[in-house]
C-alpha positions in Angstrom: 91.4 83.0 172.9 92.9 79.6 171.7 96.0 79.3 169.6 93.8 78.0 166.7 91.5 81.0 166.9 94.5 83.4 167.1 96.2 81.7 164.1 93.0 81.9 162.0 92.6 85.6 162.7 96.2 86.4 161.7 95.8 84.4 158.5 92.7 86.5 157.6 94.5 89.7 158.4 97.5 88.7 156.3 95.2 87.8 153.4 93.6 91.3 153.5 97.0 92.9 153.6 98.1 90.8 150.6 94.9 91.8 148.7 95.5 95.5 149.4 99.2 95.3 148.4 98.7 93.4 145.2 99.7 95.3 142.1 97.0 94.6 139.5 99.0 96.3 136.8 101.4 93.4 136.8 98.8 91.0 135.4 99.8 89.6 132.0 98.3 91.3 128.9 96.5 88.0 128.1 94.9 87.9 131.6 93.9 91.6 131.4 92.4 91.2 128.0 90.3 88.3 129.3 89.1 90.4 132.2 88.4 93.4 130.0 86.3 91.3 127.6 83.9 90.7 130.4 83.4 94.4 131.0 80.8 96.5 129.2 82.2 98.9 126.5 81.5 101.9 128.7 83.3 100.4 131.7 86.2 99.5 129.6 86.6 102.9 128.0 85.6 105.2 130.9 87.2 103.2 133.7 89.6 100.4 133.1 91.7 101.9 130.3 92.4 105.0 132.5 93.9 103.1 135.5 97.5 102.9 134.3 99.6 102.6 131.2 99.5 98.8 131.2 95.7 98.8 131.3 95.6 101.4 128.6 97.8 99.4 126.3 95.7 96.3 126.9 92.5 98.2 126.2 93.8 98.7 122.6 94.2 94.9 122.1 92.5 93.9 118.8 91.1 90.9 120.7 88.7 93.3 122.4 87.3 94.8 119.2 85.8 91.9 117.4 82.5 93.4 118.3 81.6 97.1 118.5 78.0 97.3 119.8 76.6 100.6 121.0 73.0 99.4 121.1 73.0 98.6 124.9 74.2 102.2 125.5 71.5 103.6 123.3 68.9 101.5 125.1 70.1 102.7 128.5 70.3 106.3 127.5 66.8 106.2 125.9 65.2 104.8 129.0 62.5 103.0 127.0 62.3 105.6 124.3 63.3 104.5 120.8 64.7 107.9 119.8 66.0 111.1 121.3 66.4 114.5 119.6 70.0 114.8 120.6 70.9 111.7 118.6 70.0 113.5 115.4 72.5 116.4 116.0 75.9 117.0 114.3 77.6 117.1 117.7 76.3 113.6 118.6 77.3 112.3 115.1 80.8 113.5 115.6 81.0 111.6 118.9 79.8 108.3 117.3 82.2 108.8 114.4 85.1 109.3 116.8 84.3 106.0 118.6 83.8 104.1 115.4 87.2 105.4 114.1 88.9 104.3 117.3 87.3 100.8 117.3 88.1 100.1 113.6 91.7 101.3 114.1 92.3 99.2 117.2 90.6 96.2 115.7 93.3 95.9 113.0 91.0 93.9 110.7 89.4 91.7 113.4 86.1 93.7 113.6 83.2 91.3 112.9 80.2 93.2 114.3 79.3 96.9 114.2 76.1 98.2 115.7 75.9 102.0 115.8 73.5 104.8 115.0 73.9 108.3 113.7 77.3 107.7 112.1 78.6 109.5 108.9 79.6 108.4 105.5 83.3 109.1 106.2 83.4 107.1 109.5 81.6 104.1 107.9 83.9 104.1 104.9 86.9 104.3 107.3 85.6 101.3 109.2 84.7 99.3 106.1 88.1 99.7 104.6 89.7 98.2 107.7 87.2 95.4 108.4 87.5 92.7 105.8 86.0 90.2 108.3 82.9 92.2 109.1 79.8 90.0 109.2 77.2 92.2 111.0 76.6 95.9 110.3 73.8 98.0 111.8 73.8 101.7 111.1 70.1 102.5 111.5 69.0 106.1 111.9 72.2 107.4 110.3 70.9 110.3 108.3 74.3 111.0 106.6 75.1 107.5 105.4 74.7 107.4 101.6 75.4 105.1 98.7 79.0 106.1 98.8 79.8 104.3 102.0 77.5 101.4 101.1 79.6 100.9 98.0 82.7 100.8 100.2 81.0 98.2 102.5 80.2 96.1 99.4 83.7 96.3 98.1 85.6 95.6 101.4 83.2 93.5 103.5 82.5 90.5 101.4 81.7 88.3 104.4 78.7 90.4 105.4 75.7 88.3 106.4 73.5 90.8 108.3 72.7 94.5 107.4 70.4 97.0 109.1 70.0 100.3 107.3 66.6 101.2 108.8 65.8 104.9 108.7 68.7 105.7 106.4 67.0 107.8 103.8 70.1 108.7 101.7 70.6 105.1 100.7 69.0 104.1 97.4 68.2 100.9 95.6 71.6 101.1 93.9 73.2 100.0 97.2 71.0 97.0 97.3 72.2 96.0 93.9 75.9 96.4 94.7 75.7 94.8 98.1 73.7 91.9 96.7 76.3 91.3 94.0 79.4 91.6 96.3 78.1 90.0 99.5 76.7 86.6 98.6 76.4 85.5 102.2 73.8 88.1 103.1 70.8 86.5 104.8 69.4 89.3 107.0 68.3 92.7 105.7 66.4 95.3 107.7 65.2 98.3 105.7 62.5 99.8 108.0 61.4 103.4 107.6 60.0 105.9 110.1 56.2 106.0 110.5 55.2 108.4 107.7 51.5 107.6 108.2 51.6 109.2 111.7 54.7 111.4 111.8 53.5 113.1 115.0 55.3 110.4 117.0 58.6 111.7 115.6 57.8 115.4 116.0 60.4 117.3 117.9 62.8 114.4 117.7 63.6 113.8 114.0 64.2 116.9 111.9 61.1 117.8 109.8 63.0 117.9 106.5 64.3 114.4 107.1 60.8 113.1 107.8 59.6 114.6 104.5 62.5 112.9 102.6 61.0 109.4 103.1 62.1 107.2 100.2 59.4 106.7 97.6 61.0 104.0 95.5 59.8 101.0 97.4 59.2 98.9 94.3 62.7 99.7 92.9 64.2 98.6 96.2 62.1 95.5 96.2 63.2 94.6 92.6 66.8 95.0 93.6 66.4 92.8 96.6 64.6 90.1 94.6 67.2 90.1 91.9 70.5 90.4 93.8 69.7 89.0 97.3 68.2 85.5 96.6 69.6 84.0 99.8 67.8 86.2 102.2 66.1 84.5 105.1 65.0 87.5 107.2 63.6 90.7 105.6 62.1 93.7 107.3 60.4 96.4 105.3 58.3 98.3 107.9 56.5 101.3 106.5 58.0 100.8 103.0 56.0 102.3 100.1 56.3 99.2 98.0 53.2 98.0 96.1 52.0 94.5 95.3 54.3 94.4 92.2 57.3 94.8 94.5 56.1 92.2 96.9 55.5 89.7 94.1 59.1 90.3 92.9 60.4 89.5 96.4 58.3 86.4 96.8 59.6 85.1 93.4 63.3 86.1 93.9 63.8 85.3 97.6 62.4 81.8 98.0 64.4 81.0 101.2 62.6 83.7 103.3 61.7 82.6 106.7 60.8 86.0 108.2 59.0 88.8 106.4 57.9 91.9 108.2 55.6 94.3 106.3 54.1 96.2 109.1 52.8 99.6 108.1 53.2 99.0 104.3 50.1 101.1 103.4 50.1 100.3 99.7 49.6 96.6 100.3 46.3 94.7 101.1 45.9 91.7 103.3 44.6 89.7 100.3 47.6 90.7 98.2 50.0 89.8 100.9 48.4 86.4 101.3 48.6 85.7 97.6 52.2 86.8 97.2 53.5 85.0 100.4 51.9 81.7 99.2 55.1 81.3 97.1 57.3 81.4 100.1 57.3 77.7 101.2 59.9 78.3 104.0 58.1 81.2 105.6 57.7 80.9 109.4 56.9 84.5 110.4 54.8 86.9 108.4 54.0 90.3 109.8 51.1 91.8 107.8 50.7 95.6 107.3 48.2 96.0 110.1 48.4 99.4 111.7 46.3 102.2 113.2 46.0 105.7 111.8 44.6 108.1 114.4 41.6 110.1 113.3 43.6 113.3 114.0 46.1 112.6 111.3 43.7 110.9 108.8 43.1 113.2 105.8 40.5 112.2 103.3 42.1 114.3 100.6 45.3 112.4 101.0 44.0 108.8 101.2 40.7 109.2 99.3 37.3 108.1 100.6 37.4 105.1 102.8 35.2 103.2 100.4 38.2 103.1 98.0 39.9 101.0 100.7 36.9 98.8 101.4 39.1 95.6 101.1 41.6 96.9 103.5 38.9 98.1 105.9 37.3 94.6 106.1 40.6 92.9 106.5 41.7 95.2 109.4 44.7 96.5 107.5 43.3 99.9 108.3 41.7 100.3 111.7 39.9 103.6 111.5 
């Protein structure tokens, strides 16, 4: 072996020894925080923060809590399914509440984005009080979130620009009024409901009593949106029970709308949607209430004879 080859081998060996002997806990907090920010939330909480005291302290840095997004974890756990029965249990809600408490506390006011599910009124109120810079809030499928925590959000999170309260049945039109008045920057609202036309897809997952509690005041909600949220650009109302009167209110009050999703809105007709949406000059995406009701769940006594829906039948709003 030549001297050059021998020297190269020793250098590689010394490099490996140096790597093994390096004390990663001696990295500065700033460097650690930059590394931690590149990790997923799960990796940070279940792995990195448990290595040593220095890493644990860095894991509490407010810099790391500008965003608290559990949606990737929900997507991974669901494995392609939009919902799981365990997510609707009190035990799961307590776990989510604990994580939201921790994130809001560590953020120390820097929290700008929250995306969770199944949280409670108390946990959301706690987070809202401590998050004056919050801009994005998604609490969909949170069956225990009510007007009380929404009023707290409206009072404390004045910079809010995106809100997703889909499948939150304890929230009423009063929350729309207050949030619209207090949060003038709101441009995205998602108020989708579970599919009440074919609830069989939720059977065994969502509690039956919750499915039966589907909000009936679609037009009141629409009127509140039209009056107090004039700057909306993106609005989702899937399976809402609003009628043409409510849709007309929205088209007159929310002239900046670019996206309007009305999928599954059974009280609307294709002709009515076309007429109302003609007022929306900036509209780029319109999802009409076209949906399919399986014959197994179609009840004539509930919907009346199909001839009463002749217009909908011919415009493919109902595909029976």
